[in-house]
C-alpha positions as CSV (number, residue, x, y, z in Angstrom):
1,M,-0.1,0.0,-0.3
2,N,2.7,2.6,0.6
3,S,4.1,1.9,-2.9
4,V,1.3,2.6,-4.7
5,K,0.6,5.5,-1.8
6,N,4.1,7.1,-3.3
7,F,3.6,6.2,-7.0
8,R,0.2,8.4,-6.9
9,I,2.0,11.2,-4.8
10,I,5.0,10.8,-7.4
11,G,2.8,10.7,-10.1
12,T,0.4,13.7,-9.0
13,I,4.0,15.7,-8.8
14,A,4.8,14.4,-12.0
15,V,1.8,15.7,-14.0
16,I,1.8,19.0,-12.0
17,I,5.4,20.0,-13.2
18,L,4.8,18.8,-16.8
19,L,1.7,21.0,-16.8
20,G,3.9,23.6,-15.1
21,L,6.3,23.4,-18.2
22,T,4.1,23.5,-20.6
23,P,4.7,27.5,-21.8
24,L,8.3,26.5,-22.2
25,A,7.3,24.6,-25.0
26,F,3.6,26.6,-26.2
27,G,4.6,29.9,-25.0
28,Q,4.4,31.4,-28.5
29,E,1.0,29.4,-29.4
30,N,-1.4,31.8,-27.9
31,Y,-4.3,29.5,-29.2
32,T,-2.5,26.2,-27.6
33,M,-2.2,28.2,-23.9
34,R,-5.6,29.2,-24.0
35,V,-6.5,25.5,-24.4
36,I,-4.6,24.6,-21.9
37,T,-5.9,27.6,-19.2
38,V,-9.3,27.0,-19.8
39,G,-9.0,23.4,-19.3
40,M,-7.3,24.1,-15.6
41,C,-10.3,26.5,-14.8
42,A,-12.4,23.4,-15.4
43,A,-10.3,21.3,-13.7
44,I,-10.4,23.7,-10.4
45,A,-14.4,23.1,-10.5
46,V,-13.2,19.4,-11.2
47,Y,-11.9,19.1,-8.0
48,G,-14.7,20.3,-6.0
49,L,-16.9,17.8,-7.6
50,N,-14.4,15.5,-6.3
51,I,-15.0,16.6,-3.2
52,I,-18.8,15.7,-3.1
53,L,-18.6,13.2,-5.1
54,G,-15.4,11.3,-5.2
55,F,-14.9,11.9,-0.9
56,T,-18.6,11.9,-0.4
57,G,-20.5,9.8,-2.7
58,Q,-22.9,12.6,-3.4
59,L,-23.7,13.1,-7.3
60,N,-23.9,17.3,-7.5
61,L,-25.2,17.5,-11.0
62,A,-25.5,21.8,-10.3
63,Q,-22.0,22.0,-10.5
64,G,-22.4,23.8,-13.7
65,G,-24.7,26.1,-12.3
66,F,-22.0,27.2,-9.7
67,F,-19.5,27.2,-12.5
68,G,-21.9,30.0,-14.0
69,I,-22.3,31.5,-10.9
70,G,-18.8,32.5,-10.4
71,A,-18.2,33.4,-14.2
72,Y,-21.2,35.4,-14.8
73,G,-20.7,37.1,-11.1
74,V,-17.0,38.3,-12.5
75,G,-18.3,39.5,-16.0
76,L,-21.1,41.6,-14.4
77,L,-19.0,43.3,-12.0
78,T,-16.2,43.9,-14.2
79,T,-18.1,45.4,-17.2
80,D,-21.6,46.8,-15.7
81,Y,-20.3,47.9,-12.6
82,D,-16.5,48.8,-13.3
83,W,-15.1,46.7,-10.3
84,S,-11.6,45.5,-10.4
85,F,-11.0,41.9,-11.6
86,W,-10.0,40.9,-7.6
87,A,-12.9,42.4,-5.9
88,A,-15.0,40.6,-8.4
89,F,-13.9,37.5,-7.9
90,C,-13.5,37.5,-4.2
91,V,-17.2,38.5,-4.1
92,S,-18.0,35.8,-6.7
93,V,-16.7,33.1,-4.7
94,I,-18.0,34.1,-2.0
95,G,-21.3,34.9,-3.2
96,T,-21.2,31.1,-4.9
97,A,-20.4,29.8,-1.5
98,V,-23.6,31.5,0.0
99,I,-25.8,30.0,-2.5
100,G,-24.1,26.3,-2.2
101,Y,-24.7,26.3,1.5
102,L,-28.3,27.8,1.2
103,C,-29.0,25.1,-1.7
104,G,-27.3,22.3,0.2
105,L,-29.8,23.0,3.4
106,I,-32.4,21.6,1.3
107,A,-30.5,19.0,-1.2
108,L,-28.9,17.2,1.7
109,R,-32.3,16.3,3.0
110,T,-32.6,14.0,0.0
111,K,-30.4,10.8,-0.6
112,D,-29.3,9.3,-3.6
113,E,-31.0,9.3,-6.8
114,Y,-33.6,12.3,-5.3
115,F,-30.0,13.7,-4.4
116,A,-28.8,14.0,-8.0
117,I,-32.4,14.7,-9.4
118,F,-32.8,17.7,-7.2
119,T,-29.5,19.2,-8.0
120,M,-29.8,18.7,-11.4
121,A,-33.0,20.8,-10.7
122,I,-30.9,23.5,-8.6
123,G,-28.5,24.0,-11.7
124,F,-31.4,23.8,-14.4
125,I,-32.7,27.0,-12.6
126,I,-29.5,28.9,-12.2
127,F,-29.3,28.1,-16.1
128,L,-33.0,29.4,-16.5
129,V,-31.9,32.8,-14.4
130,I,-29.0,33.6,-16.3
131,S,-30.7,32.7,-19.9
132,R,-33.8,34.9,-19.1
133,W,-33.1,37.9,-16.9
134,E,-31.7,40.0,-19.4
135,S,-31.7,43.3,-17.6
136,V,-29.6,41.7,-15.6
137,T,-27.6,39.0,-17.3
138,H,-27.8,40.2,-20.7
139,A,-29.4,36.7,-21.4
140,H,-28.1,35.4,-24.5
141,S,-26.3,38.1,-25.3
142,G,-23.7,37.1,-23.3
143,V,-20.9,39.3,-21.5
144,N,-18.2,40.9,-23.5
145,N,-15.0,42.2,-22.6
146,V,-14.6,40.9,-19.2
147,K,-11.4,42.7,-17.3
148,F,-8.1,40.7,-17.0
149,P,-6.5,40.8,-13.2
150,E,-4.6,43.7,-12.4
151,G,-1.1,43.1,-11.9
152,G,-0.6,46.5,-10.0
153,G,2.1,47.5,-12.8
154,L,4.0,44.6,-12.1
155,I,2.6,41.6,-13.8
156,D,0.4,41.9,-17.1
157,F,-1.9,39.5,-17.0
158,E,-3.0,40.1,-20.4
159,S,-0.4,37.9,-21.6
160,P,-1.2,34.0,-22.2
161,T,1.6,33.4,-20.0
162,A,1.0,35.3,-17.2
163,M,-2.6,34.0,-17.3
164,F,-1.8,30.6,-17.3
165,Y,0.6,30.7,-14.4
166,L,-2.2,32.4,-12.4
167,V,-4.7,29.8,-13.0
168,F,-2.3,27.3,-12.6
169,A,-1.4,29.0,-9.0
170,V,-4.9,29.0,-7.8
171,L,-5.2,25.0,-9.5
172,L,-2.4,23.8,-7.1
173,V,-3.9,25.3,-4.0
174,C,-6.8,22.9,-5.1
175,V,-4.8,20.2,-5.6
176,Y,-3.1,20.7,-2.0
177,T,-6.5,21.3,-0.5
178,T,-7.7,18.2,-1.9
179,Y,-4.6,16.2,-1.0
180,A,-5.0,18.0,2.5
181,I,-8.8,16.9,3.0
182,R,-7.9,13.7,1.9
183,R,-5.6,12.8,4.4
184,S,-6.9,14.3,7.6
185,S,-9.6,13.3,9.8
186,V,-12.0,15.4,7.5
187,G,-11.8,13.6,4.8
188,R,-11.5,10.0,6.6
189,T,-15.0,11.3,7.8
190,L,-15.9,12.0,4.2
191,L,-14.9,8.6,3.1
192,T,-17.0,7.2,5.9
193,I,-19.7,8.5,5.0
194,R,-19.7,7.1,1.2
195,T,-19.1,3.9,2.6
196,S,-21.9,4.0,4.6
197,E,-24.4,6.8,6.3
198,D,-25.9,4.6,8.7
199,L,-22.3,3.3,10.3
200,A,-20.8,7.2,10.1
201,D,-23.5,8.2,12.3
202,A,-23.3,5.3,14.3
203,I,-20.0,5.9,15.5
204,G,-20.4,9.4,16.2
205,V,-19.8,11.5,13.1
206,R,-22.0,14.4,12.2
207,V,-23.6,13.3,9.0
208,G,-25.3,16.1,7.9
209,F,-23.0,19.2,8.7
210,S,-20.0,16.9,7.1
211,K,-22.0,16.7,3.9
212,Q,-22.8,20.5,4.0
213,L,-19.5,21.2,4.1
214,A,-18.8,19.7,1.5
215,F,-21.4,20.3,-0.5
216,A,-20.1,24.4,-0.1
217,A,-16.6,23.4,-0.7
218,S,-17.7,22.1,-3.9
219,A,-19.6,25.2,-4.7
220,V,-16.9,27.3,-4.0
221,F,-14.4,25.5,-6.4
222,G,-16.9,25.9,-9.1
223,G,-17.0,29.5,-8.6
224,M,-13.5,29.6,-8.5
225,G,-13.0,28.2,-12.0
226,G,-16.1,30.0,-13.3
227,G,-14.7,33.7,-12.3
228,L,-11.3,32.3,-13.6
229,Y,-12.8,31.1,-16.9
230,A,-14.3,34.6,-17.6
231,S,-11.4,36.3,-17.3
232,V,-9.3,33.4,-19.7
233,V,-12.0,33.8,-22.4
234,G,-13.1,37.5,-22.1
235,F,-16.8,36.2,-23.2
236,I,-19.5,34.4,-21.4
237,G,-22.7,33.1,-22.2
238,P,-25.7,31.1,-20.9
239,D,-23.9,28.0,-21.7
240,S,-21.4,28.7,-19.2
241,A,-24.1,27.3,-16.6
242,S,-25.5,24.6,-18.7
243,I,-26.3,20.9,-17.7
244,D,-24.1,19.9,-20.6
245,K,-21.3,21.8,-18.6
246,T,-22.5,19.9,-15.5
247,F,-22.0,16.4,-17.7
248,E,-18.7,17.4,-19.1
249,F,-17.1,17.9,-15.4
250,L,-18.7,14.2,-14.7
251,M,-16.5,13.1,-17.6
252,F,-13.7,15.1,-16.7
253,I,-13.6,12.9,-13.0
254,L,-15.3,9.6,-14.8
255,V,-11.7,9.7,-17.0
256,G,-9.6,10.9,-14.5
257,G,-10.4,9.4,-11.4
258,M,-13.0,9.9,-8.8
259,G,-11.8,10.3,-5.0
260,T,-7.9,10.5,-6.4
261,V,-5.6,13.8,-6.5
262,A,-4.5,13.5,-9.6
263,G,-7.7,12.4,-11.6
264,P,-9.6,15.6,-11.8
265,L,-6.5,17.5,-13.4
266,L,-5.6,14.5,-15.8
267,G,-9.0,13.9,-16.7
268,S,-9.8,17.7,-17.8
269,M,-6.8,18.4,-19.8
270,I,-7.1,14.8,-21.5
271,V,-11.1,15.4,-22.5
272,T,-10.6,19.1,-23.2
273,F,-7.9,18.2,-25.8
274,L,-10.2,15.5,-26.8
275,F,-12.7,18.1,-27.7
276,E,-10.5,20.4,-29.4
277,L,-9.5,17.8,-31.5
278,F,-12.9,17.0,-32.3
279,Q,-14.5,20.7,-32.4
280,D,-14.9,20.5,-36.3
281,F,-17.1,18.1,-35.5
282,Q,-18.4,19.6,-32.5
283,A,-22.5,18.2,-33.5
284,Y,-21.1,14.7,-33.4
285,R,-17.9,14.8,-30.9
286,F,-20.2,12.5,-28.2
287,I,-21.1,10.1,-30.8
288,V,-17.0,9.3,-30.9
289,L,-16.0,10.2,-26.7
290,G,-19.6,8.1,-25.9
291,P,-18.1,4.7,-26.5
292,I,-14.7,5.7,-24.9
293,I,-16.4,6.7,-21.6
294,V,-17.9,3.5,-21.6
295,A,-15.5,1.2,-22.3
296,L,-13.4,3.3,-19.7
297,V,-16.2,2.8,-17.2
298,I,-16.4,-0.6,-17.9
299,F,-12.8,-1.7,-18.2
300,A,-11.2,1.1,-15.6
301,P,-14.3,2.0,-13.5
302,R,-11.9,3.6,-11.0
303,G,-10.6,5.9,-13.9
304,I,-6.8,6.3,-15.8
305,V,-5.4,7.3,-12.3
306,G,-7.6,4.6,-10.5
307,Y,-6.2,1.7,-12.5
308,L,-2.8,2.9,-13.1
309,G,-2.9,2.5,-8.9
310,G,-4.5,-0.9,-9.0
311,F,-1.9,-2.4,-11.4
312,V,1.2,-0.9,-9.3
313,D,-0.6,-2.8,-6.5
314,R,-1.6,-5.9,-8.4
315,R,2.4,-6.1,-9.4
316,N,4.0,-5.6,-5.9
317,R,1.9,-8.2,-4.3
318,R,3.2,-10.8,-7.2
319,R,6.2,-9.7,-6.1
320,R,5.9,-10.0,-2.6
321,A,4.6,-13.6,-3.2
322,E,7.6,-14.7,-5.5
323,V,9.9,-13.2,-2.6
324,A,7.8,-15.3,0.2
325,R,7.5,-18.6,-2.4
326,G,11.6,-18.3,-2.7
327,A,11.8,-18.0,0.9
328,D,9.7,-21.1,1.2
329,D,11.8,-22.8,-1.4
330,G,15.3,-22.0,0.0
331,P,17.7,-24.9,1.6
332,D,16.5,-24.4,5.2
333,S,12.8,-25.3,4.5
334,T,13.2,-28.1,1.6
335,G,16.2,-29.8,2.4
336,G,19.4,-30.3,5.3
337,S,19.4,-31.6,8.2
338,A,16.6,-29.3,9.7
339,P,14.0,-31.0,12.4
340,G,10.6,-30.7,11.1
341,G,11.6,-29.7,7.6
342,T,9.5,-30.9,4.4
343,G,10.0,-32.6,1.2
344,D,11.8,-35.5,0.3
345,H,13.7,-35.5,3.4
346,R,10.8,-36.1,5.5
347,A,9.7,-38.8,3.7
348,R,12.5,-40.5,3.7
349,T,13.2,-40.3,7.6
350,V,9.6,-41.4,8.0
351,A,10.0,-44.1,5.8
352,D,12.9,-45.5,7.4
353,G,11.7,-45.6,10.6
354,V,8.6,-47.7,9.2
355,D,10.6,-50.2,8.1
356,S,12.9,-50.8,11.0
357,G,10.1,-50.8,13.3
358,V,11.5,-48.0,15.3
359,G,10.5,-43.8,14.7
360,R,12.8,-41.3,15.2
361,T,14.6,-40.4,18.1
362,G,12.0,-39.7,20.7
363,G,9.3,-42.2,19.6
364,S,7.4,-43.3,16.6
365,P,6.4,-41.4,13.6
366,S,3.6,-39.0,14.4
367,S,-0.2,-39.5,12.5
368,E,0.8,-36.4,10.9
369,E,4.4,-37.3,9.4
370,T,2.8,-40.8,7.9
371,K,0.0,-39.3,6.0
């Protein structure tokens, strides 16, 4: 188990380092840098989904709506009200947390499929408000010219590379937060709830409060990803809060691996690039990607990271079994004159004792030996 844990930690660090070095390879290609940065914005929201789904086992289908709230909060405050990006970002994240907490108070009174249906209804209501409340959200006209973050004269965030590293820094915070939660008593509490709510309640876990915190944290991550996405893209429309966005996030976490630290990041980047690869076939991309996802769920239900971790675990078990067999087959256990040895030597000793009518020193052969 320690080797699997080390493999996952090393793998996560390797993925992060490779991602952090991408500007060295694609720094001059603005479009590629933008695609990578958008993928990281999505990964931030997926890490939120990982907390409520991967750790707690609650299928939250409102994550796209919270992503849209964060995006529209930053977009509207920076364009219609001329706020700075940082002020708009902080207010949007706090507002998303409050809305998520209030929605969770009601949603978490339901369980299983009813919870999923209820949260999907919440996401759909958020989408309807954004797409129909034209006097506030501009409806289908969207929001144009969302401000870039202010660098205080030190950093120009209009540069794709600078924006990349800003989103990358926030993503690192999300990755570390997920890692810290997983290894903490809070994470063990959430995993216990995922295993059995009745068991968790029986051992004194505050199930309702823990689920409420997980739901609010999920909304916060969604709002953070949406706020950064609005600034990276510069334009947002109702599609940013659609149900399709939620299912995209769900696809990312299924591909990468639920309940893992590196899974949301790996799944988000892989599927984002697959979407770009099939962008000329926008209406048909799910025809191609659908069977891939189905095959992945069937043959690697724990995602890419879970599958690789299981592969390493199986290999280590085989290695330990081979070492154990090698120890059993050594000279001290298979031959020689050690008392109580096994193999041909024991058979010969017992046979000699029987033939001579006299057992080994200390008496006649035992029933185990004659067998």
